[in-house]
C-alpha positions as CSV (number, residue, x, y, z in Angstrom):
1,N,191.1,115.7,147.1
2,Y,188.5,117.4,149.4
3,A,189.5,115.7,152.4
4,G,193.3,116.9,151.3
5,R,192.2,120.4,151.2
6,I,190.8,120.4,154.8
7,Q,193.6,118.8,156.0
8,A,195.8,121.4,154.0
9,A,194.0,124.1,156.3
10,I,194.9,123.1,159.8
11,P,198.8,123.7,159.5
12,P,199.4,127.6,161.0
13,Q,200.8,129.1,157.7
14,R,199.3,132.7,158.5
15,E,200.6,132.6,162.1
16,L,203.8,131.5,160.8
17,I,203.7,134.1,157.8
18,H,202.7,137.0,160.4
19,A,205.1,136.1,163.5
20,A,207.5,139.1,163.8
21,G,211.0,137.4,163.9
22,V,210.1,134.2,162.8
23,Q,211.0,132.4,159.5
24,Y,209.9,129.2,158.7
25,A,210.3,127.0,155.5
26,L,208.8,123.4,155.1
27,F,209.3,120.4,152.8
28,W,206.2,118.4,152.9
29,R,205.4,115.5,150.8
30,P,202.6,113.1,151.8
31,R,202.7,109.6,150.3
32,D,198.9,110.1,149.4
33,V,196.5,113.1,148.8
34,V,195.8,113.1,152.8
35,G,198.8,112.3,155.3
36,G,200.1,111.6,158.7
37,D,202.1,114.2,159.3
38,L,201.2,117.6,161.1
39,Y,203.2,121.0,162.4
40,I,202.2,123.1,165.1
41,F,203.4,126.9,165.9
42,R,202.0,129.1,168.5
43,R,203.1,132.6,170.0
44,D,203.0,133.7,173.5
45,E,203.9,137.4,175.3
46,R,207.8,136.1,175.5
47,G,208.3,133.2,172.6
48,C,206.7,130.6,170.5
49,L,206.4,126.9,170.3
50,F,207.1,124.8,166.9
51,G,207.0,121.2,166.6
52,L,206.5,118.7,164.3
53,I,204.2,115.2,164.8
54,D,204.4,112.1,162.8
55,C,201.0,109.9,163.4
56,A,201.2,106.2,163.0
57,G,200.4,105.2,159.2
58,H,199.6,107.1,156.0
59,G,196.7,108.2,154.0
60,V,193.5,108.1,155.2
61,P,194.1,106.2,159.0
62,G,197.1,108.5,159.4
63,A,195.2,111.6,158.4
64,L,192.4,110.8,160.8
65,I,195.2,110.7,163.6
66,T,196.1,113.6,162.9
67,M,192.5,115.2,163.6
68,L,193.0,113.5,167.0
69,A,196.5,114.6,167.3
70,H,195.4,118.4,166.5
71,A,192.7,118.7,169.2
72,T,194.5,116.6,171.8
73,I,197.7,119.0,171.3
74,N,195.5,121.8,171.5
75,Q,193.8,121.0,174.6
76,A,197.0,120.2,176.4
77,I,198.2,124.0,175.2
78,S,195.2,125.2,176.4
79,D,195.5,123.5,179.9
80,L,199.6,124.1,180.2
81,G,200.6,126.7,178.4
82,L,203.4,126.6,175.7
83,Q,206.6,126.8,177.6
84,D,206.8,123.2,179.4
85,P,207.5,120.9,176.0
86,A,207.9,117.7,178.2
87,A,204.8,118.4,180.3
88,I,202.7,119.0,176.5
89,L,204.4,115.3,175.5
90,A,203.3,113.8,178.7
91,R,199.4,115.0,178.9
92,V,199.2,114.1,175.1
93,D,200.7,110.7,175.9
94,G,198.1,110.6,178.7
95,S,195.2,111.1,176.2
96,M,196.5,108.6,173.8
97,R,196.9,105.9,176.7
98,D,193.3,106.3,177.4
99,M,192.2,106.4,173.7
100,L,194.1,102.9,173.6
101,L,192.6,101.4,176.6
102,M,189.5,102.2,175.3
103,S,190.2,100.4,172.0
104,Q,191.5,97.2,173.8
105,A,187.8,96.0,173.9
106,T,187.9,95.5,170.2
107,T,189.6,93.2,168.1
108,L,191.2,95.2,165.7
109,A,194.7,96.3,166.1
110,L,194.9,100.1,165.8
111,A,198.0,102.0,165.3
112,T,197.6,105.3,167.2
113,N,201.0,106.2,168.2
114,M,202.5,109.6,167.4
115,D,206.1,110.7,167.3
116,M,206.4,114.6,168.3
117,G,209.1,116.9,168.5
118,L,208.4,120.2,170.4
119,A,210.3,123.5,170.9
120,Y,209.7,126.7,172.9
121,V,211.7,129.6,171.8
122,D,212.2,132.4,174.6
123,L,212.5,135.4,171.9
124,K,214.0,137.5,174.7
125,T,216.4,135.4,176.5
126,Q,217.6,133.6,173.6
127,E,216.8,130.2,175.5
128,L,215.0,127.1,173.6
129,V,213.7,124.2,175.5
130,F,213.0,121.2,173.8
131,S,211.2,117.6,174.4
132,G,210.9,114.9,172.0
133,A,209.4,111.5,171.8
134,K,211.1,109.4,169.0
135,L,211.9,112.4,167.2
136,D,215.2,114.9,167.7
137,L,216.1,118.3,167.0
138,Y,218.8,119.3,165.0
139,Y,220.0,122.8,164.5
140,S,223.1,124.5,162.5
141,D,224.9,127.6,162.6
142,G,226.3,127.2,159.4
143,L,229.8,126.2,161.0
144,T,228.5,122.4,162.3
145,V,225.4,120.7,163.1
146,E,224.0,119.4,166.4
147,R,220.8,118.2,167.6
148,L,219.2,117.3,171.0
149,L,217.8,114.0,171.1
150,G,214.2,113.4,172.2
151,A,213.3,109.9,174.4
152,R,213.1,106.8,172.7
153,R,209.6,106.0,173.0
154,A,206.6,107.7,170.7
155,L,203.3,108.7,172.3
156,G,200.6,106.2,173.1
157,D,203.5,103.4,173.0
158,R,202.2,100.6,175.8
159,R,205.8,101.3,177.3
160,S,205.6,103.6,180.2
161,G,208.2,106.3,180.8
162,N,208.8,110.5,181.1
163,Y,209.7,112.8,178.8
164,Q,212.0,115.4,179.6
165,N,213.0,118.8,178.4
166,V,216.4,119.9,177.2
167,N,217.9,123.4,176.8
168,M,220.3,125.1,175.4
169,S,220.9,129.1,173.9
170,W,220.5,130.4,170.5
171,T,221.5,133.0,168.1
172,S,220.2,134.5,165.1
173,A,222.8,132.7,163.2
174,H,221.1,129.3,164.3
175,T,218.7,127.3,161.9
176,F,216.4,124.5,163.8
177,Y,215.0,121.4,161.8
178,L,212.6,118.8,162.8
179,V,212.5,115.8,160.4
180,T,209.8,112.7,160.2
181,D,211.0,109.2,159.7
182,G,209.2,109.1,156.3
183,L,212.5,110.9,154.8
184,L,215.0,109.5,156.5
185,D,213.7,106.0,155.9
186,Q,213.1,106.7,152.4
187,S,215.1,104.4,149.8
188,G,217.0,105.4,147.3
189,G,220.7,105.4,145.5
190,E,222.4,102.5,143.8
191,Q,222.0,100.1,146.8
192,G,218.7,100.9,147.5
193,Y,219.4,102.0,151.1
194,G,217.3,104.5,153.6
195,F,218.5,108.1,153.3
196,G,219.5,107.9,156.7
197,R,221.1,110.3,159.4
198,S,224.5,110.6,157.7
199,R,223.3,112.2,154.4
200,F,220.5,114.3,156.2
201,T,223.2,115.9,158.8
202,E,226.0,116.7,155.3
203,M,222.6,118.0,153.4
204,I,222.0,120.4,156.3
205,F,225.8,121.0,157.3
206,L,226.3,122.0,153.3
207,H,223.2,124.2,153.2
208,A,222.7,125.7,156.7
209,G,224.0,129.3,155.6
210,K,221.8,129.8,152.9
211,N,218.3,131.5,153.5
212,L,215.3,129.0,154.1
213,S,213.6,129.2,150.9
214,D,217.1,128.3,149.5
215,Q,217.6,125.4,151.9
216,I,214.3,123.8,151.1
217,A,214.8,123.8,147.3
218,E,218.5,122.2,148.0
219,F,216.6,119.8,150.0
220,D,213.9,118.8,147.6
221,A,216.5,118.5,144.8
222,T,218.9,116.4,146.9
223,I,216.3,114.1,148.2
224,A,214.9,113.4,144.7
225,R,218.2,112.7,143.5
226,Y,218.6,110.0,146.3
227,Q,215.0,108.8,145.5
228,G,215.4,108.6,141.7
229,E,212.9,105.9,140.7
230,S,212.2,104.5,144.3
231,V,208.8,104.3,145.5
232,Q,207.5,106.7,148.4
233,R,207.2,104.4,151.5
234,D,206.0,107.2,153.9
235,D,204.9,110.9,154.5
236,M,208.0,113.0,154.4
237,T,208.3,116.5,156.4
238,L,210.8,118.4,157.1
239,L,210.1,121.7,159.1
240,C,213.0,124.4,159.2
241,M,212.7,127.5,161.7
242,R,214.9,130.4,162.6
243,F,214.6,133.3,165.1
244,A,215.7,137.0,165.6
245,P,216.5,137.8,169.4
246,G,214.5,140.5,170.6
247,S,211.1,139.9,168.7
248,G,208.7,138.6,171.5
């Protein structure tokens, strides 16, 4: 419980609450008291960077990797700034690879990879830049639901590869969503299947026009109904963001 309180103090709730022109809501349900999911938020003179990280494992192992992720991301942002998500992912990936090489001398198979999605929002030009490592960015204007695809390779994966930025324009009608696979893979329903992307997209479509707190309440109820009596397999996190133009 003490470790859970320490971990809960790391996410940037205060920065988000006091950020002009930024609305957010969070569905966060770790499988255990501590978990392996982490979200981030930073501001600069033009806009903000937000992101979601899903570290390998859950419980104590996952929570320990979030500490490493937090430190590594902070260093990458300090060196590179906020406006190039792909460069930040590549820097964190390199740091993870260095750690993996060091661990090869041990006899343990260490799961230290991370899924991550990062988006920089320019509040002046109304442009968004996204890059993902096995996480996609969903967005809706209340009429349709779309997504920007991330790379299919996790950070720290043994396979090499590059991360790319994807750009889009946005308006105040858009809501953005980052979700970890713990939610998408959660079993439930009559057949015990995972919640899946189709149900997730439909859930967004039904509620995207509402304010963020109402959306989260609807999402919570929808996921709970689907899960039913099924055991929670993994940490589940969904971060929702909405922005007002010209507030940077």
